[in-house]
mmCIF file of the N, C-alpha and C atoms, coordinates in Angstrom:
data_MODEL
# 
_entry.id   MODEL 
# 
loop_
_atom_site.group_PDB 
_atom_site.id 
_atom_site.type_symbol 
_atom_site.label_atom_id 
_atom_site.label_alt_id 
_atom_site.label_comp_id 
_atom_site.label_asym_id 
_atom_site.label_entity_id 
_atom_site.label_seq_id 
_atom_site.pdbx_PDB_ins_code 
_atom_site.Cartn_x 
_atom_site.Cartn_y 
_atom_site.Cartn_z 
_atom_site.occupancy 
_atom_site.B_iso_or_equiv 
_atom_site.pdbx_formal_charge 
_atom_site.auth_seq_id 
_atom_site.auth_comp_id 
_atom_site.auth_asym_id 
_atom_site.auth_atom_id 
_atom_site.pdbx_PDB_model_num 
ATOM 1   N N  . MET A 1 1  ? -144.040 183.358 119.935 1.00 0.00 ? 1  MET A N  1 
ATOM 2   C CA . MET A 1 1  ? -142.687 182.966 119.594 1.00 0.00 ? 1  MET A CA 1 
ATOM 3   C C  . MET A 1 1  ? -142.058 184.069 118.748 1.00 0.00 ? 1  MET A C  1 
ATOM 4   N N  . SER A 1 2  ? -140.861 184.416 119.079 1.00 0.00 ? 2  SER A N  1 
ATOM 5   C CA . SER A 1 2  ? -140.148 185.481 118.387 1.00 0.00 ? 2  SER A CA 1 
ATOM 6   C C  . SER A 1 2  ? -139.205 184.885 117.336 1.00 0.00 ? 2  SER A C  1 
ATOM 7   N N  . THR A 1 3  ? -139.227 185.464 116.137 1.00 0.00 ? 3  THR A N  1 
ATOM 8   C CA . THR A 1 3  ? -138.335 185.000 115.079 1.00 0.00 ? 3  THR A CA 1 
ATOM 9   C C  . THR A 1 3  ? -137.330 186.089 114.723 1.00 0.00 ? 3  THR A C  1 
ATOM 10  N N  . TYR A 1 4  ? -136.213 185.660 114.218 1.00 0.00 ? 4  TYR A N  1 
ATOM 11  C CA . TYR A 1 4  ? -135.129 186.566 113.829 1.00 0.00 ? 4  TYR A CA 1 
ATOM 12  C C  . TYR A 1 4  ? -135.507 187.418 112.621 1.00 0.00 ? 4  TYR A C  1 
ATOM 13  N N  . ASP A 1 5  ? -136.216 186.799 111.645 1.00 0.00 ? 5  ASP A N  1 
ATOM 14  C CA . ASP A 1 5  ? -136.528 187.503 110.402 1.00 0.00 ? 5  ASP A CA 1 
ATOM 15  C C  . ASP A 1 5  ? -137.650 186.774 109.674 1.00 0.00 ? 5  ASP A C  1 
ATOM 16  N N  . GLN A 1 6  ? -138.189 187.409 108.652 1.00 0.00 ? 6  GLN A N  1 
ATOM 17  C CA . GLN A 1 6  ? -139.146 186.795 107.741 1.00 0.00 ? 6  GLN A CA 1 
ATOM 18  C C  . GLN A 1 6  ? -138.478 186.700 106.380 1.00 0.00 ? 6  GLN A C  1 
ATOM 19  N N  . ILE A 1 7  ? -138.509 185.504 105.795 1.00 0.00 ? 7  ILE A N  1 
ATOM 20  C CA . ILE A 1 7  ? -137.816 185.254 104.530 1.00 0.00 ? 7  ILE A CA 1 
ATOM 21  C C  . ILE A 1 7  ? -138.805 184.657 103.526 1.00 0.00 ? 7  ILE A C  1 
ATOM 22  N N  . GLU A 1 8  ? -138.797 185.179 102.302 1.00 0.00 ? 8  GLU A N  1 
ATOM 23  C CA . GLU A 1 8  ? -139.623 184.624 101.228 1.00 0.00 ? 8  GLU A CA 1 
ATOM 24  C C  . GLU A 1 8  ? -139.027 183.298 100.763 1.00 0.00 ? 8  GLU A C  1 
ATOM 25  N N  . ILE A 1 9  ? -139.875 182.354 100.407 1.00 0.00 ? 9  ILE A N  1 
ATOM 26  C CA . ILE A 1 9  ? -139.417 181.038 99.965  1.00 0.00 ? 9  ILE A CA 1 
ATOM 27  C C  . ILE A 1 9  ? -138.465 181.148 98.773  1.00 0.00 ? 9  ILE A C  1 
ATOM 28  N N  . GLU A 1 10 ? -138.682 182.139 97.903  1.00 0.00 ? 10 GLU A N  1 
ATOM 29  C CA . GLU A 1 10 ? -137.840 182.323 96.721  1.00 0.00 ? 10 GLU A CA 1 
ATOM 30  C C  . GLU A 1 10 ? -136.391 182.678 97.088  1.00 0.00 ? 10 GLU A C  1 
ATOM 31  N N  . ASP A 1 11 ? -136.196 183.215 98.292  1.00 0.00 ? 11 ASP A N  1 
ATOM 32  C CA . ASP A 1 11 ? -134.858 183.606 98.726  1.00 0.00 ? 11 ASP A CA 1 
ATOM 33  C C  . ASP A 1 11 ? -134.090 182.458 99.388  1.00 0.00 ? 11 ASP A C  1 
ATOM 34  N N  . MET A 1 12 ? -134.759 181.319 99.554  1.00 0.00 ? 12 MET A N  1 
ATOM 35  C CA . MET A 1 12 ? -134.125 180.166 100.191 1.00 0.00 ? 12 MET A CA 1 
ATOM 36  C C  . MET A 1 12 ? -133.535 179.241 99.124  1.00 0.00 ? 12 MET A C  1 
ATOM 37  N N  . THR A 1 13 ? -132.634 178.376 99.542  1.00 0.00 ? 13 THR A N  1 
ATOM 38  C CA . THR A 1 13 ? -132.039 177.371 98.662  1.00 0.00 ? 13 THR A CA 1 
ATOM 39  C C  . THR A 1 13 ? -132.762 176.061 98.898  1.00 0.00 ? 13 THR A C  1 
ATOM 40  N N  . PHE A 1 14 ? -133.153 175.378 97.796  1.00 0.00 ? 14 PHE A N  1 
ATOM 41  C CA . PHE A 1 14 ? -133.826 174.086 97.906  1.00 0.00 ? 14 PHE A CA 1 
ATOM 42  C C  . PHE A 1 14 ? -132.899 172.985 97.427  1.00 0.00 ? 14 PHE A C  1 
ATOM 43  N N  . ASP A 1 15 ? -132.689 171.983 98.269  1.00 0.00 ? 15 ASP A N  1 
ATOM 44  C CA . ASP A 1 15 ? -131.859 170.823 97.929  1.00 0.00 ? 15 ASP A CA 1 
ATOM 45  C C  . ASP A 1 15 ? -132.783 169.673 97.540  1.00 0.00 ? 15 ASP A C  1 
ATOM 46  N N  . THR A 1 16 ? -132.721 169.259 96.260  1.00 0.00 ? 16 THR A N  1 
ATOM 47  C CA . THR A 1 16 ? -133.616 168.208 95.776  1.00 0.00 ? 16 THR A CA 1 
ATOM 48  C C  . THR A 1 16 ? -133.300 166.843 96.385  1.00 0.00 ? 16 THR A C  1 
ATOM 49  N N  . GLU A 1 17 ? -132.072 166.617 96.812  1.00 0.00 ? 17 GLU A N  1 
ATOM 50  C CA . GLU A 1 17 ? -131.691 165.321 97.411  1.00 0.00 ? 17 GLU A CA 1 
ATOM 51  C C  . GLU A 1 17 ? -132.315 165.154 98.792  1.00 0.00 ? 17 GLU A C  1 
ATOM 52  N N  . THR A 1 18 ? -132.182 166.188 99.622  1.00 0.00 ? 18 THR A N  1 
ATOM 53  C CA . THR A 1 18 ? -132.691 166.103 100.996 1.00 0.00 ? 18 THR A CA 1 
ATOM 54  C C  . THR A 1 18 ? -134.114 166.624 101.117 1.00 0.00 ? 18 THR A C  1 
ATOM 55  N N  . ARG A 1 19 ? -134.593 167.306 100.057 1.00 0.00 ? 19 ARG A N  1 
ATOM 56  C CA . ARG A 1 19 ? -135.909 167.956 100.057 1.00 0.00 ? 19 ARG A CA 1 
ATOM 57  C C  . ARG A 1 19 ? -136.017 168.968 101.187 1.00 0.00 ? 19 ARG A C  1 
ATOM 58  N N  . MET A 1 20 ? -134.942 169.702 101.385 1.00 0.00 ? 20 MET A N  1 
ATOM 59  C CA . MET A 1 20 ? -134.871 170.672 102.470 1.00 0.00 ? 20 MET A CA 1 
ATOM 60  C C  . MET A 1 20 ? -134.568 172.067 101.930 1.00 0.00 ? 20 MET A C  1 
ATOM 61  N N  . PHE A 1 21 ? -135.269 173.053 102.476 1.00 0.00 ? 21 PHE A N  1 
ATOM 62  C CA . PHE A 1 21 ? -134.970 174.455 102.206 1.00 0.00 ? 21 PHE A CA 1 
ATOM 63  C C  . PHE A 1 21 ? -133.979 174.933 103.249 1.00 0.00 ? 21 PHE A C  1 
ATOM 64  N N  . SER A 1 22 ? -133.067 175.801 102.847 1.00 0.00 ? 22 SER A N  1 
ATOM 65  C CA . SER A 1 22 ? -132.111 176.359 103.801 1.00 0.00 ? 22 SER A CA 1 
ATOM 66  C C  . SER A 1 22 ? -131.856 177.824 103.480 1.00 0.00 ? 22 SER A C  1 
ATOM 67  N N  . TYR A 1 23 ? -131.342 178.516 104.503 1.00 0.00 ? 23 TYR A N  1 
ATOM 68  C CA . TYR A 1 23 ? -131.049 179.942 104.381 1.00 0.00 ? 23 TYR A CA 1 
ATOM 69  C C  . TYR A 1 23 ? -129.916 180.252 105.357 1.00 0.00 ? 23 TYR A C  1 
ATOM 70  N N  . PRO A 1 24 ? -128.932 181.078 104.955 1.00 0.00 ? 24 PRO A N  1 
ATOM 71  C CA . PRO A 1 24 ? -127.794 181.355 105.839 1.00 0.00 ? 24 PRO A CA 1 
ATOM 72  C C  . PRO A 1 24 ? -128.216 181.993 107.167 1.00 0.00 ? 24 PRO A C  1 
ATOM 73  N N  . CYS A 1 25 ? -127.622 181.518 108.247 1.00 0.00 ? 25 CYS A N  1 
ATOM 74  C CA . CYS A 1 25 ? -127.836 182.073 109.582 1.00 0.00 ? 25 CYS A CA 1 
ATOM 75  C C  . CYS A 1 25 ? -126.633 182.963 109.933 1.00 0.00 ? 25 CYS A C  1 
ATOM 76  N N  . PRO A 1 26 ? -126.835 184.023 110.694 1.00 0.00 ? 26 PRO A N  1 
ATOM 77  C CA . PRO A 1 26 ? -125.711 184.884 111.077 1.00 0.00 ? 26 PRO A CA 1 
ATOM 78  C C  . PRO A 1 26 ? -124.613 184.149 111.852 1.00 0.00 ? 26 PRO A C  1 
ATOM 79  N N  . CYS A 1 27 ? -124.941 183.012 112.481 1.00 0.00 ? 27 CYS A N  1 
ATOM 80  C CA . CYS A 1 27 ? -123.937 182.273 113.254 1.00 0.00 ? 27 CYS A CA 1 
ATOM 81  C C  . CYS A 1 27 ? -122.968 181.510 112.351 1.00 0.00 ? 27 CYS A C  1 
ATOM 82  N N  . GLY A 1 28 ? -123.285 181.430 111.046 1.00 0.00 ? 28 GLY A N  1 
ATOM 83  C CA . GLY A 1 28 ? -122.426 180.718 110.109 1.00 0.00 ? 28 GLY A CA 1 
ATOM 84  C C  . GLY A 1 28 ? -123.011 179.408 109.631 1.00 0.00 ? 28 GLY A C  1 
ATOM 85  N N  . ASP A 1 29 ? -124.034 178.903 110.310 1.00 0.00 ? 29 ASP A N  1 
ATOM 86  C CA . ASP A 1 29 ? -124.715 177.677 109.887 1.00 0.00 ? 29 ASP A CA 1 
ATOM 87  C C  . ASP A 1 29 ? -125.878 178.068 108.969 1.00 0.00 ? 29 ASP A C  1 
ATOM 88  N N  . ARG A 1 30 ? -126.883 177.217 108.839 1.00 0.00 ? 30 ARG A N  1 
ATOM 89  C CA . ARG A 1 30 ? -128.018 177.500 107.960 1.00 0.00 ? 30 ARG A CA 1 
ATOM 90  C C  . ARG A 1 30 ? -129.329 177.139 108.644 1.00 0.00 ? 30 ARG A C  1 
ATOM 91  N N  . PHE A 1 31 ? -130.334 177.996 108.471 1.00 0.00 ? 31 PHE A N  1 
ATOM 92  C CA . PHE A 1 31 ? -131.695 177.653 108.886 1.00 0.00 ? 31 PHE A CA 1 
ATOM 93  C C  . PHE A 1 31 ? -132.162 176.528 107.974 1.00 0.00 ? 31 PHE A C  1 
ATOM 94  N N  . GLN A 1 32 ? -132.961 175.581 108.501 1.00 0.00 ? 32 GLN A N  1 
ATOM 95  C CA . GLN A 1 32 ? -133.398 174.445 107.698 1.00 0.00 ? 32 GLN A CA 1 
ATOM 96  C C  . GLN A 1 32 ? -134.869 174.140 107.936 1.00 0.00 ? 32 GLN A C  1 
ATOM 97  N N  . LEU A 1 33 ? -135.551 173.697 106.855 1.00 0.00 ? 33 LEU A N  1 
ATOM 98  C CA . LEU A 1 33 ? -136.948 173.309 106.949 1.00 0.00 ? 33 LEU A CA 1 
ATOM 99  C C  . LEU A 1 33 ? -137.267 172.348 105.802 1.00 0.00 ? 33 LEU A C  1 
ATOM 100 N N  . TYR A 1 34 ? -137.833 171.172 106.142 1.00 0.00 ? 34 TYR A N  1 
ATOM 101 C CA . TYR A 1 34 ? -138.194 170.175 105.134 1.00 0.00 ? 34 TYR A CA 1 
ATOM 102 C C  . TYR A 1 34 ? -139.456 170.585 104.387 1.00 0.00 ? 34 TYR A C  1 
ATOM 103 N N  . ILE A 1 35 ? -139.499 170.277 103.090 1.00 0.00 ? 35 ILE A N  1 
ATOM 104 C CA . ILE A 1 35 ? -140.653 170.628 102.263 1.00 0.00 ? 35 ILE A CA 1 
ATOM 105 C C  . ILE A 1 35 ? -141.927 169.951 102.761 1.00 0.00 ? 35 ILE A C  1 
ATOM 106 N N  . ASP A 1 36 ? -141.827 168.697 103.234 1.00 0.00 ? 36 ASP A N  1 
ATOM 107 C CA . ASP A 1 36 ? -143.020 168.007 103.724 1.00 0.00 ? 36 ASP A CA 1 
ATOM 108 C C  . ASP A 1 36 ? -143.581 168.687 104.971 1.00 0.00 ? 36 ASP A C  1 
ATOM 109 N N  . ASP A 1 37 ? -142.702 169.209 105.825 1.00 0.00 ? 37 ASP A N  1 
ATOM 110 C CA . ASP A 1 37 ? -143.164 169.944 107.002 1.00 0.00 ? 37 ASP A CA 1 
ATOM 111 C C  . ASP A 1 37 ? -143.860 171.230 106.582 1.00 0.00 ? 37 ASP A C  1 
ATOM 112 N N  . MET A 1 38 ? -143.342 171.879 105.546 1.00 0.00 ? 38 MET A N  1 
ATOM 113 C CA . MET A 1 38 ? -143.967 173.091 105.030 1.00 0.00 ? 38 MET A CA 1 
ATOM 114 C C  . MET A 1 38 ? -145.335 172.762 104.441 1.00 0.00 ? 38 MET A C  1 
ATOM 115 N N  . PHE A 1 39 ? -145.426 171.649 103.729 1.00 0.00 ? 39 PHE A N  1 
ATOM 116 C CA . PHE A 1 39 ? -146.695 171.223 103.142 1.00 0.00 ? 39 PHE A CA 1 
ATOM 117 C C  . PHE A 1 39 ? -147.733 170.993 104.238 1.00 0.00 ? 39 PHE A C  1 
ATOM 118 N N  . ASP A 1 40 ? -147.266 170.535 105.407 1.00 0.00 ? 40 ASP A N  1 
ATOM 119 C CA . ASP A 1 40 ? -148.154 170.290 106.551 1.00 0.00 ? 40 ASP A CA 1 
ATOM 120 C C  . ASP A 1 40 ? -148.448 171.557 107.353 1.00 0.00 ? 40 ASP A C  1 
ATOM 121 N N  . GLY A 1 41 ? -147.917 172.706 106.899 1.00 0.00 ? 41 GLY A N  1 
ATOM 122 C CA . GLY A 1 41 ? -148.246 173.974 107.528 1.00 0.00 ? 41 GLY A CA 1 
ATOM 123 C C  . GLY A 1 41 ? -147.154 174.601 108.372 1.00 0.00 ? 41 GLY A C  1 
ATOM 124 N N  . GLU A 1 42 ? -146.030 173.929 108.538 1.00 0.00 ? 42 GLU A N  1 
ATOM 125 C CA . GLU A 1 42 ? -144.920 174.502 109.318 1.00 0.00 ? 42 GLU A CA 1 
ATOM 126 C C  . GLU A 1 42 ? -144.272 175.631 108.525 1.00 0.00 ? 42 GLU A C  1 
ATOM 127 N N  . ASN A 1 43 ? -144.020 176.769 109.178 1.00 0.00 ? 43 ASN A N  1 
ATOM 128 C CA . ASN A 1 43 ? -143.387 177.891 108.477 1.00 0.00 ? 43 ASN A CA 1 
ATOM 129 C C  . ASN A 1 43 ? -142.211 178.478 109.261 1.00 0.00 ? 43 ASN A C  1 
ATOM 130 N N  . ILE A 1 44 ? -141.734 177.766 110.275 1.00 0.00 ? 44 ILE A N  1 
ATOM 131 C CA . ILE A 1 44 ? -140.608 178.223 111.076 1.00 0.00 ? 44 ILE A CA 1 
ATOM 132 C C  . ILE A 1 44 ? -139.389 177.351 110.776 1.00 0.00 ? 44 ILE A C  1 
ATOM 133 N N  . ALA A 1 45 ? -138.329 177.975 110.271 1.00 0.00 ? 45 ALA A N  1 
ATOM 134 C CA . ALA A 1 45 ? -137.069 177.277 110.005 1.00 0.00 ? 45 ALA A CA 1 
ATOM 135 C C  . ALA A 1 45 ? -136.131 177.552 111.180 1.00 0.00 ? 45 ALA A C  1 
ATOM 136 N N  . VAL A 1 46 ? -135.458 176.492 111.626 1.00 0.00 ? 46 VAL A N  1 
ATOM 137 C CA . VAL A 1 46 ? -134.597 176.578 112.804 1.00 0.00 ? 46 VAL A CA 1 
ATOM 138 C C  . VAL A 1 46 ? -133.146 176.374 112.397 1.00 0.00 ? 46 VAL A C  1 
ATOM 139 N N  . CYS A 1 47 ? -132.250 177.104 113.051 1.00 0.00 ? 47 CYS A N  1 
ATOM 140 C CA . CYS A 1 47 ? -130.818 176.878 112.863 1.00 0.00 ? 47 CYS A CA 1 
ATOM 141 C C  . CYS A 1 47 ? -130.398 175.784 113.840 1.00 0.00 ? 47 CYS A C  1 
ATOM 142 N N  . PRO A 1 48 ? -129.734 174.721 113.359 1.00 0.00 ? 48 PRO A N  1 
ATOM 143 C CA . PRO A 1 48 ? -129.336 173.634 114.255 1.00 0.00 ? 48 PRO A CA 1 
ATOM 144 C C  . PRO A 1 48 ? -128.180 173.996 115.189 1.00 0.00 ? 48 PRO A C  1 
ATOM 145 N N  . SER A 1 49 ? -127.508 175.133 114.954 1.00 0.00 ? 49 SER A N  1 
ATOM 146 C CA . SER A 1 49 ? -126.349 175.503 115.769 1.00 0.00 ? 49 SER A CA 1 
ATOM 147 C C  . SER A 1 49 ? -126.612 176.584 116.811 1.00 0.00 ? 49 SER A C  1 
ATOM 148 N N  . CYS A 1 50 ? -127.702 177.312 116.653 1.00 0.00 ? 50 CYS A N  1 
ATOM 149 C CA . CYS A 1 50 ? -128.002 178.371 117.618 1.00 0.00 ? 50 CYS A CA 1 
ATOM 150 C C  . CYS A 1 50 ? -129.508 178.421 117.855 1.00 0.00 ? 50 CYS A C  1 
ATOM 151 N N  . SER A 1 51 ? -129.974 179.360 118.601 1.00 0.00 ? 51 SER A N  1 
ATOM 152 C CA . SER A 1 51 ? -131.393 179.409 118.962 1.00 0.00 ? 51 SER A CA 1 
ATOM 153 C C  . SER A 1 51 ? -132.241 180.253 118.007 1.00 0.00 ? 51 SER A C  1 
ATOM 154 N N  . LEU A 1 52 ? -131.645 180.780 116.943 1.00 0.00 ? 52 LEU A N  1 
ATOM 155 C CA . LEU A 1 52 ? -132.400 181.635 116.034 1.00 0.00 ? 52 LEU A CA 1 
ATOM 156 C C  . LEU A 1 52 ? -133.370 180.843 115.164 1.00 0.00 ? 52 LEU A C  1 
ATOM 157 N N  . MET A 1 53 ? -134.500 181.496 114.839 1.00 0.00 ? 53 MET A N  1 
ATOM 158 C CA . MET A 1 53 ? -135.519 180.922 113.958 1.00 0.00 ? 53 MET A CA 1 
ATOM 159 C C  . MET A 1 53 ? -135.960 182.013 112.992 1.00 0.00 ? 53 MET A C  1 
ATOM 160 N N  . ILE A 1 54 ? -136.367 181.600 111.791 1.00 0.00 ? 54 ILE A N  1 
ATOM 161 C CA . ILE A 1 54 ? -136.948 182.538 110.831 1.00 0.00 ? 54 ILE A CA 1 
ATOM 162 C C  . ILE A 1 54 ? -138.329 182.048 110.435 1.00 0.00 ? 54 ILE A C  1 
ATOM 163 N N  . GLU A 1 55 ? -139.163 182.986 110.030 1.00 0.00 ? 55 GLU A N  1 
ATOM 164 C CA . GLU A 1 55 ? -140.474 182.649 109.495 1.00 0.00 ? 55 GLU A CA 1 
ATOM 165 C C  . GLU A 1 55 ? -140.365 182.643 107.976 1.00 0.00 ? 55 GLU A C  1 
ATOM 166 N N  . VAL A 1 56 ? -140.771 181.542 107.356 1.00 0.00 ? 56 VAL A N  1 
ATOM 167 C CA . VAL A 1 56 ? -140.717 181.419 105.904 1.00 0.00 ? 56 VAL A CA 1 
ATOM 168 C C  . VAL A 1 56 ? -142.084 181.811 105.344 1.00 0.00 ? 56 VAL A C  1 
ATOM 169 N N  . ILE A 1 57 ? -142.080 182.766 104.417 1.00 0.00 ? 57 ILE A N  1 
ATOM 170 C CA . ILE A 1 57 ? -143.306 183.258 103.804 1.00 0.00 ? 57 ILE A CA 1 
ATOM 171 C C  . ILE A 1 57 ? -143.539 182.492 102.499 1.00 0.00 ? 57 ILE A C  1 
ATOM 172 N N  . PHE A 1 58 ? -144.653 181.770 102.442 1.00 0.00 ? 58 PHE A N  1 
ATOM 173 C CA . PHE A 1 58 ? -144.978 181.001 101.240 1.00 0.00 ? 58 PHE A CA 1 
ATOM 174 C C  . PHE A 1 58 ? -146.456 180.638 101.251 1.00 0.00 ? 58 PHE A C  1 
ATOM 175 N N  . GLU A 1 59 ? -146.946 180.257 100.088 1.00 0.00 ? 59 GLU A N  1 
ATOM 176 C CA . GLU A 1 59 ? -148.282 179.692 99.927  1.00 0.00 ? 59 GLU A CA 1 
ATOM 177 C C  . GLU A 1 59 ? -148.099 178.199 99.668  1.00 0.00 ? 59 GLU A C  1 
ATOM 178 N N  . ARG A 1 60 ? -149.005 177.396 100.134 1.00 0.00 ? 60 ARG A N  1 
ATOM 179 C CA . ARG A 1 60 ? -148.889 175.939 99.948  1.00 0.00 ? 60 ARG A CA 1 
ATOM 180 C C  . ARG A 1 60 ? -148.749 175.581 98.465  1.00 0.00 ? 60 ARG A C  1 
ATOM 181 N N  . GLU A 1 61 ? -149.423 176.324 97.611  1.00 0.00 ? 61 GLU A N  1 
ATOM 182 C CA . GLU A 1 61 ? -149.354 176.068 96.167  1.00 0.00 ? 61 GLU A CA 1 
ATOM 183 C C  . GLU A 1 61 ? -147.934 176.271 95.621  1.00 0.00 ? 61 GLU A C  1 
ATOM 184 N N  . ASP A 1 62 ? -147.144 177.140 96.278  1.00 0.00 ? 62 ASP A N  1 
ATOM 185 C CA . ASP A 1 62 ? -145.769 177.400 95.847  1.00 0.00 ? 62 ASP A CA 1 
ATOM 186 C C  . ASP A 1 62 ? -144.907 176.142 95.893  1.00 0.00 ? 62 ASP A C  1 
ATOM 187 N N  . LEU A 1 63 ? -145.257 175.203 96.757  1.00 0.00 ? 63 LEU A N  1 
ATOM 188 C CA . LEU A 1 63 ? -144.419 174.023 96.973  1.00 0.00 ? 63 LEU A CA 1 
ATOM 189 C C  . LEU A 1 63 ? -144.450 173.046 95.814  1.00 0.00 ? 63 LEU A C  1 
ATOM 190 N N  . GLN A 1 64 ? -145.505 173.064 94.994  1.00 0.00 ? 64 GLN A N  1 
ATOM 191 C CA . GLN A 1 64 ? -145.646 172.095 93.912  1.00 0.00 ? 64 GLN A CA 1 
ATOM 192 C C  . GLN A 1 64 ? -144.455 172.103 92.964  1.00 0.00 ? 64 GLN A C  1 
ATOM 193 N N  . GLU A 1 65 ? -143.966 173.284 92.601  1.00 0.00 ? 65 GLU A N  1 
ATOM 194 C CA . GLU A 1 65 ? -142.829 173.355 91.676  1.00 0.00 ? 65 GLU A CA 1 
ATOM 195 C C  . GLU A 1 65 ? -141.572 172.726 92.280  1.00 0.00 ? 65 GLU A C  1 
ATOM 196 N N  . TYR A 1 66 ? -141.412 172.840 93.590  1.00 0.00 ? 66 TYR A N  1 
ATOM 197 C CA . TYR A 1 66 ? -140.247 172.246 94.247  1.00 0.00 ? 66 TYR A CA 1 
ATOM 198 C C  . TYR A 1 66 ? -140.381 170.729 94.342  1.00 0.00 ? 66 TYR A C  1 
ATOM 199 N N  . TYR A 1 67 ? -141.602 170.238 94.575  1.00 0.00 ? 67 TYR A N  1 
ATOM 200 C CA . TYR A 1 67 ? -141.830 168.790 94.540  1.00 0.00 ? 67 TYR A CA 1 
ATOM 201 C C  . TYR A 1 67 ? -141.499 168.244 93.154  1.00 0.00 ? 67 TYR A C  1 
ATOM 202 N N  . GLU A 1 68 ? -141.939 168.947 92.114  1.00 0.00 ? 68 GLU A N  1 
ATOM 203 C CA . GLU A 1 68 ? -141.657 168.515 90.742  1.00 0.00 ? 68 GLU A CA 1 
ATOM 204 C C  . GLU A 1 68 ? -140.155 168.524 90.476  1.00 0.00 ? 68 GLU A C  1 
ATOM 205 N N  . GLU A 1 69 ? -139.463 169.553 90.953  1.00 0.00 ? 69 GLU A N  1 
ATOM 206 C CA . GLU A 1 69 ? -138.013 169.649 90.779  1.00 0.00 ? 69 GLU A CA 1 
ATOM 207 C C  . GLU A 1 69 ? -137.298 168.473 91.443  1.00 0.00 ? 69 GLU A C  1 
ATOM 208 N N  . ALA A 1 70 ? -137.836 168.017 92.578  1.00 0.00 ? 70 ALA A N  1 
ATOM 209 C CA . ALA A 1 70 ? -137.238 166.899 93.316  1.00 0.00 ? 70 ALA A CA 1 
ATOM 210 C C  . ALA A 1 70 ? -137.723 165.551 92.792  1.00 0.00 ? 70 ALA A C  1 
ATOM 211 N N  . GLY A 1 71 ? -138.652 165.560 91.825  1.00 0.00 ? 71 GLY A N  1 
ATOM 212 C CA . GLY A 1 71 ? -139.200 164.311 91.307  1.00 0.00 ? 71 GLY A CA 1 
ATOM 213 C C  . GLY A 1 71 ? -140.036 163.584 92.339  1.00 0.00 ? 71 GLY A C  1 
ATOM 214 N N  . ALA A 1 72 ? -140.761 164.336 93.151  1.00 0.00 ? 72 ALA A N  1 
ATOM 215 C CA . ALA A 1 72 ? -141.551 163.759 94.239  1.00 0.00 ? 72 ALA A CA 1 
ATOM 216 C C  . ALA A 1 72 ? -142.965 164.322 94.227  1.00 0.00 ? 72 ALA A C  1 
ATOM 217 N N  . GLN A 1 73 ? -143.799 163.719 95.020  1.00 0.00 ? 73 GLN A N  1 
ATOM 218 C CA . GLN A 1 73 ? -145.174 164.173 95.184  1.00 0.00 ? 73 GLN A CA 1 
ATOM 219 C C  . GLN A 1 73 ? -145.384 164.620 96.628  1.00 0.00 ? 73 GLN A C  1 
ATOM 220 N N  . PRO A 1 74 ? -146.321 165.539 96.857  1.00 0.00 ? 74 PRO A N  1 
ATOM 221 C CA . PRO A 1 74 ? -146.644 165.915 98.240  1.00 0.00 ? 74 PRO A CA 1 
ATOM 222 C C  . PRO A 1 74 ? -147.147 164.690 99.006  1.00 0.00 ? 74 PRO A C  1 
ATOM 223 N N  . PRO A 1 75 ? -146.979 164.681 100.320 1.00 0.00 ? 75 PRO A N  1 
ATOM 224 C CA . PRO A 1 75 ? -147.434 163.532 101.106 1.00 0.00 ? 75 PRO A CA 1 
ATOM 225 C C  . PRO A 1 75 ? -148.944 163.367 101.027 1.00 0.00 ? 75 PRO A C  1 
ATOM 226 N N  . GLU A 1 76 ? -149.375 162.108 101.053 1.00 0.00 ? 76 GLU A N  1 
ATOM 227 C CA . GLU A 1 76 ? -150.808 161.799 101.043 1.00 0.00 ? 76 GLU A CA 1 
ATOM 228 C C  . GLU A 1 76 ? -151.351 161.945 102.459 1.00 0.00 ? 76 GLU A C  1 
ATOM 229 N N  . PRO A 1 77 ? -152.582 162.424 102.598 1.00 0.00 ? 77 PRO A N  1 
ATOM 230 C CA . PRO A 1 77 ? -153.174 162.497 103.945 1.00 0.00 ? 77 PRO A CA 1 
ATOM 231 C C  . PRO A 1 77 ? -153.339 161.087 104.518 1.00 0.00 ? 77 PRO A C  1 
ATOM 232 N N  . ILE A 1 78 ? -153.151 160.974 105.811 1.00 0.00 ? 78 ILE A N  1 
ATOM 233 C CA . ILE A 1 78 ? -153.286 159.690 106.486 1.00 0.00 ? 78 ILE A CA 1 
ATOM 234 C C  . ILE A 1 78 ? -154.688 159.600 107.059 1.00 0.00 ? 78 ILE A C  1 
ATOM 235 N N  . ALA A 1 79 ? -155.385 158.523 106.713 1.00 0.00 ? 79 ALA A N  1 
ATOM 236 C CA . ALA A 1 79 ? -156.741 158.314 107.239 1.00 0.00 ? 79 ALA A CA 1 
ATOM 237 C C  . ALA A 1 79 ? -156.640 157.862 108.695 1.00 0.00 ? 79 ALA A C  1 
ATOM 238 N N  . VAL A 1 80 ? -157.441 158.492 109.539 1.00 0.00 ? 80 VAL A N  1 
ATOM 239 C CA . VAL A 1 80 ? -157.447 158.157 110.955 1.00 0.00 ? 80 VAL A CA 1 
ATOM 240 C C  . VAL A 1 80 ? -158.816 157.635 111.315 1.00 0.00 ? 80 VAL A C  1 
ATOM 241 N N  . ALA A 1 81 ? -158.852 156.458 111.938 1.00 0.00 ? 81 ALA A N  1 
ATOM 242 C CA . ALA A 1 81 ? -160.138 155.875 112.339 1.00 0.00 ? 81 ALA A CA 1 
ATOM 243 C C  . ALA A 1 81 ? -160.688 156.643 113.539 1.00 0.00 ? 81 ALA A C  1 
ATOM 244 N N  . ALA A 1 82 ? -161.984 156.854 113.527 1.00 0.00 ? 82 ALA A N  1 
ATOM 245 C CA . ALA A 1 82 ? -162.608 157.620 114.614 1.00 0.00 ? 82 ALA A CA 1 
ATOM 246 C C  . ALA A 1 82 ? -162.892 156.761 115.821 1.00 0.00 ? 82 ALA A C  1 
# 
């Protein structure tokens, strides 16, 4: 999969209400990625208005400060019966 760019998490904007990271897209909209999806290992932010995607560079440990800022906790693992 080809991405438009690689962006550090520190360069993105975090909205504590929606718990979403965003970054300006050249089309005028914004790339978006939920913190819970990032916690689950997703690192591709998609622009809802065009086909561009960016790769977000972060460590899972980086997310803790953003969870604290939002007054939330990371999602709990779901137990799956075998």
